[in-house]
TISELUM-677550 format. One line per field, with one value per residue (C-alpha): residue in one letter; x negated, y, z. Coordinates in steps of 0.001 Angstrom, whole numbers, m for minus. Each point is the difference from the previous one (the first is absolute). Layout:
<nukes>
residuo: A|... .
east: X|... .
north: Y|... .
up: Z|... .
</nukes>
This chain:
<nukes>
residuo: M|S|D|V|R|P|V|P|A|P|P|A|P|P|A|P|P|P|P|V|D|F|R|Y|S|Q|S|D|A|F|P|A|V|L|R|E|L|G|A|S|L|A|I|T|T|Y|Q|A|N|K|L|L|V|A|R|A|M|G|G|G|A|G|L|S|M|L|V|R|S|F|D|R|P|M|G|L|A|V|Y|G|D|K|L|A|L|G|T|R|D|Q|V|W|Q|F|R|N|A|A|D|I|A|P|H|V|E|P|A|G|A|H|D|A|C|F|V|P|R|A|S|H|V|T|G|D|I|G|I|H|E|A|A|W|A|R|D|E|L|W|V|V|N|T|R|F|S|C|L|C|T|L|D|P|D|Y|S|F|V|P|R|W|R|P|P|F|V|T|A|L|V|A|E|D|R|C|H|L|N|G|L|A|V|V|D|G|Q|P|T|Y|V|T|A|L|G|E|S|D|A|A|T|G|W|R|A|N|K|P|H|G|G|C|L|M|E|V|S|S|G|E|I|V|A|R|G|L|S|M|P|H|S|P|R|W|H|D|G|R|L|W|L|L|E|S|G|A|G|Q|L|Q|M|I|D|P|L|T|C|Q|R|E|S|V|T|E|I|P|G|F|A|R|G|L|A|L|C|G|A|Y|A|F|V|G|L|S|K|I|R|A|T|S|A|M|D|G|V|P|L|A|A|R|R|D|E|L|K|C|G|V|A|V|V|D|L|A|A|G|R|V|C|G|M|L|E|F|Q|T|A|V|E|E|I|F|D|V|Q|L|L|A|G|L|R|F|P|E|V|M|G|F|Q|K|D|T|L|S|H|T|F|I|V|P|P|F|H|Q|P|E|V|G|H|A|V|L|P|Q|T|R|A|A|H|C|N|L|R|L|P|G|E|L|S|P|L|S|N|A|E|R|L|R|V .
east: 2142|6|m3248|361|m2851|m308|192|m2367|1380|m200|m2596|1004|647|m2897|303|978|m3052|m385|1160|m2637|m392|2023|m1608|595|m771|1421|m1003|2267|1021|1432|3075|240|700|2542|1884|m205|1530|2412|m915|m1545|m2454|557|m3141|m612|m3214|164|m3327|1535|3536|1571|2472|m1011|1769|m1874|2282|m983|714|1702|m1924|m3239|m615|m1395|1387|2172|m776|2810|m1130|2018|m1335|677|m1725|m2219|1810|m848|2177|2469|2885|2302|3138|2546|1053|m1726|m3467|m1451|m3061|m1776|m1617|m1861|3087|2971|1260|1778|2626|790|2725|m91|2605|m141|2792|m2341|m2914|850|374|m3477|m2223|m1181|3591|429|m3498|801|1579|303|98|m703|1665|m862|3085|m1167|m2960|m612|m2258|m2287|m2705|m3537|m139|m2568|2234|m1792|1890|3715|2312|3643|1073|3204|2021|m2094|m3160|m2950|m2993|m3668|m304|m3753|m190|2166|m1359|3483|2376|3103|3336|1837|3045|1592|25|m3752|m3326|m565|1209|m2909|793|m3337|m3383|m3104|m75|m3390|1216|1647|1585|2028|m2487|m1375|m3370|m584|m1363|m357|657|2795|404|1532|3418|1160|3616|927|3525|1344|m1742|m3229|m2443|m3601|m1958|m3582|m2098|m3435|m759|1347|m243|2162|m1996|448|m1593|m1779|101|m2890|m2553|12|1054|m2210|1497|2837|2984|2671|3237|2973|3193|2913|2441|m2610|m2570|m2708|m3321|m19|m3494|m2809|m3267|1317|m1655|2643|2945|3006|3124|1105|2443|1978|109|701|80|m3330|m1405|m2358|m1893|m2692|m3191|m752|m3489|m1226|1681|1924|3400|680|2477|420|1703|2085|37|m3666|m1219|m2365|m858|m870|m1495|1892|m2189|m2357|1534|m1990|1379|1348|3109|3244|3465|920|2918|382|2164|m195|m3674|m1206|m998|m240|m2603|m566|m3633|m1679|m3401|m1661|m8|m3482|1112|1368|m1956|m308|m3041|m22|2991|m1054|1392|m2269|m2726|1706|1152|m1339|1501|3516|2963|3225|3202|1750|m1248|2073|m927|609|912|m511|m3465|m940|m1500|837|1604|1177|m969|1459|m2814|397|m2922|807|2257|1082|m2416|2063|3150|2189|2827|1200|3446|1415|3230|1174|2411|m799|m2346|258|1615|315|m366|1364|m2215|289|m2434|2483|3567|1372|1673|1818|1869|494|3055|1116|3589|2719|2988|2595|3735|2152|2757|3618|1365|648|m2438|m3152|m3467|m1068|m3712|m1344|m1243|m1956|m2226|m1014|m2984|650|m2711|1371|m3194|m3624|m2538|m2535|m2980|m1446|m3289|m2460|m3810|m2182|m3495|m1580|2112|m393|1099|441|m1114 .
north: m54041|3486|1795|1123|2172|1486|3810|1647|2270|3657|1696|1367|3658|1817|817|3596|2208|58|3164|2654|2662|3006|2973|3664|3176|3597|3376|1577|2610|m2682|m1092|3518|1416|m2734|1007|3689|m853|m2409|m2466|m3394|m1044|m3045|m1282|m2630|m2306|m2283|m1580|m1242|m471|2233|2699|1938|2658|2104|1236|2342|m1435|2191|1614|476|m3687|m374|m2021|m2936|m1663|m2020|m2549|m1632|m2454|564|m1216|2776|3021|3226|3025|1419|2298|1571|1834|572|m3409|m1849|m1594|m1526|m2327|m1019|m3455|m2334|m779|1521|3242|m351|2426|479|1996|1378|m1686|2487|m1827|m2961|1709|305|m3731|m796|m1180|1839|1255|3618|814|148|2752|m1538|m3594|m480|m3162|m1434|226|m659|m1193|720|m2428|2028|m2698|898|3626|1359|2153|2953|3062|418|2865|967|2556|776|m3189|m1825|m1833|493|m2472|488|m2957|m294|m3034|1322|3527|1583|1408|m2219|m337|m3059|m1750|m3245|m1241|676|m515|3787|2799|2184|3688|1724|m686|2441|1231|m1501|m3605|m1197|m3251|m1652|m3001|m1617|1158|2636|2467|2985|m1201|2248|47|3033|1937|3250|971|3810|1120|m3436|m614|m2006|2697|m968|m3247|m1058|m2413|m1170|600|1250|m3252|m1903|m3375|m2748|979|2748|2283|m2031|1386|3485|m956|2619|3151|m1072|472|2556|1532|219|1997|m2461|2292|1280|m2714|2584|m588|2370|m1072|m2009|m1502|m1309|m2916|m2665|2193|m1252|1069|3300|1702|3307|1733|3464|1314|m1391|m2961|m2362|m3243|m2443|m50|m3402|m562|3089|m456|3216|1487|2704|2694|733|3127|m1532|3374|814|m3505|1168|m2593|571|m2530|0|m2407|m3048|m3187|m3035|m2685|m800|2188|m1559|834|3455|1290|3675|1494|3566|935|m3609|m2543|m3700|m1738|m3676|m969|m3207|m1435|m886|m3608|m1670|m1296|3288|1698|3452|1205|3709|586|2699|m1849|m3028|1764|m8|m3571|m1051|2852|m508|m872|m1864|1738|3256|3523|2922|3183|3540|1758|3486|m817|m2318|m2676|m3551|412|m3683|m3424|m3574|m2553|m3581|m1775|m3711|m1685|3083|1517|1633|2227|1002|2058|1859|1679|1989|m1201|3530|193|m3565|m567|m3652|m1845|m3883|m1602|m3395|m2518|m3589|m2033|m535|m1084|3320|804|m3360|1214|3716|993|3526|150|2787|105|m2541|248|m3041|937|m599|m2981|727|3027|60|380|3489|896|2020|3384|584|m2610|m277|m2168|m3099|m2102|m3331|m1530|1269|m2141|1684|m1034|2954|1199|2624|m754|1641|1292|m3425|m3012|m2947|656|m2414|1624 .
up: m4500|1159|838|3566|1270|3348|m86|2238|2865|m644|2189|3196|42|1524|3669|897|1033|3792|1802|223|2543|m761|1769|m316|1845|m124|1120|2615|m2666|m2393|2256|1191|m3584|m448|3103|m1042|m3207|1544|m2792|m483|m2841|m2457|m1528|m2609|m307|m3101|1026|3276|m1335|2667|377|3375|1697|2704|2756|2846|3331|2684|2636|m1812|64|m3586|m2875|m507|m3434|m1672|m2510|m2877|m2648|m3799|m3022|m1248|1413|m1856|m521|2582|m491|2569|m647|2688|1499|m2784|m235|m3061|m109|m3297|302|m2327|m2130|1857|1448|3155|1336|3601|1769|3323|2155|2841|2154|198|1305|3752|50|m1142|2516|2127|192|m186|m1372|m3648|m1965|m3370|m1450|m3746|m1307|m3432|m2229|m3575|m1939|m3694|m1801|m2417|m643|649|m1622|2314|2127|1483|1433|150|752|195|m2437|1882|m77|m2677|839|m2404|m43|m1471|m2325|m240|m2133|m2582|370|512|2513|289|1953|832|m1487|929|m3558|m589|1625|m258|m2124|m1609|506|m836|m1052|m596|m3491|m811|696|m3168|948|2884|672|3122|m246|2718|m2612|2271|3475|711|3809|1587|m145|1458|m189|178|449|m406|m3439|m789|m723|383|m394|410|m2223|108|m3644|m3285|m1815|m2611|182|2492|3298|m1826|2961|1509|m2490|1741|3610|1659|m1801|m2402|2216|m603|1258|m2391|m189|m747|m1833|m2473|26|314|1952|3030|1143|m1531|1231|3323|1863|434|1036|1805|1938|m1525|2429|m76|3405|1281|m3616|m999|m1717|1923|m1059|1116|m2008|1206|m1653|1703|3301|m13|697|m2677|m996|m3673|m1484|m2986|m1753|244|210|2727|2708|3597|2356|3397|1876|m587|1326|1393|m2387|m3388|134|m1003|1374|962|2289|756|2733|1246|733|m275|m2683|792|m2276|m620|217|m1420|m151|m3354|m717|m359|m3456|m1230|m3017|1048|m1774|m420|2236|2566|3155|m625|1327|3417|m242|3294|1921|m1145|2271|m529|1636|m39|474|1142|m1690|1411|m3198|1316|1550|m2740|2191|1267|3269|841|m1068|77|m891|m693|1212|m1122|m2360|m2032|m2310|m2705|152|m3004|1259|2849|802|2949|1231|988|3129|833|2874|724|m2999|m612|m3297|m398|m1588|m1288|2122|2934|m150|1234|m3420|m28|3240|m942|m1848|m864|m1338|m359|2225|m951|495|m745|m2555|495|m1753|m3521|m58|m2004|1791|m869|m86|2833|m817|3147|1534|3506|1043|2110|1473|844|1571|91|1747|2109|m1835|m1674|1673|m946|m87|2485|m933|16|m1066|m2425|m3610|m2819|m3227 .
</nukes>
């Protein structure tokens, strides 16, 4: 006689968290600078699982905030009509299908439409920053303490690691996090420590950070407090000393550092254009161990959002502040020349009804179908269901 026993039903999945108020405010100067530059600003917040795009409204009417959901979005990279986004275990690549943009609701308002075209599954490698080195995407692989590129046959392809790291292991030995590309080559990186032990960087978090040159492996600057986001702009090297709340310039020849201005938050994510810098700001989590980190003394004063810095004057001249729902920013990237772009997400069925195909010509009988060498975008149907958030709406995080 068989032994038949009832199997208990699996527990029901937890209910999704209720929507929370999503409120933000901006100074008049913030959208004014975007209008002056003819650009919009992409922002990632892994804490809220959102990709945001801040777009200046016409006629001085403030900001429109586009919100798209992704699993732990981190590094952003923009190159021409390509946008790459690193998430928990994937790298998403988008292309700007400009022909679709005029059809996105409200019709005629958009000048770009980024459509997801491919996803590369990396596994949870702790993707931090990413950057295009010409046509090749490089990713900061924090968990394996290396820079890597992507190949369809592999999770990732290791291309460089700091000389003091002796093995390719998933131990986050130095918390490699930032990458600067100069003249199409990965050139500078930041790390939170010079450690060859698992999470060894944590032992000297307040002042163990460093800036390295990729080609030589040499240390350009030591003693930094949690550095992030190295960038090359206007013939100079810039970075964020996050633990001190500062935007800095560093001379790679003399290793001299100069503070440009103090920032009212844990600074991560830096985009520079002309005379301006856009700096991502985060609050410090209550659970974060920040003993000895200089910024911790200002913990209660910190803001979450994006600061605009006037580089010539060395001061913050504009501010976007998230008042609820979003408390941590990782990356910011300017979408140059795109004032009001759309980014298609996955929460609605828009993608199911949007098709981008090259022109097709029926061959004559007995003739082979030849590949097309020049593609034209053709949108067959695009439902009018994409709408931006205003300054106060409900957001599920």
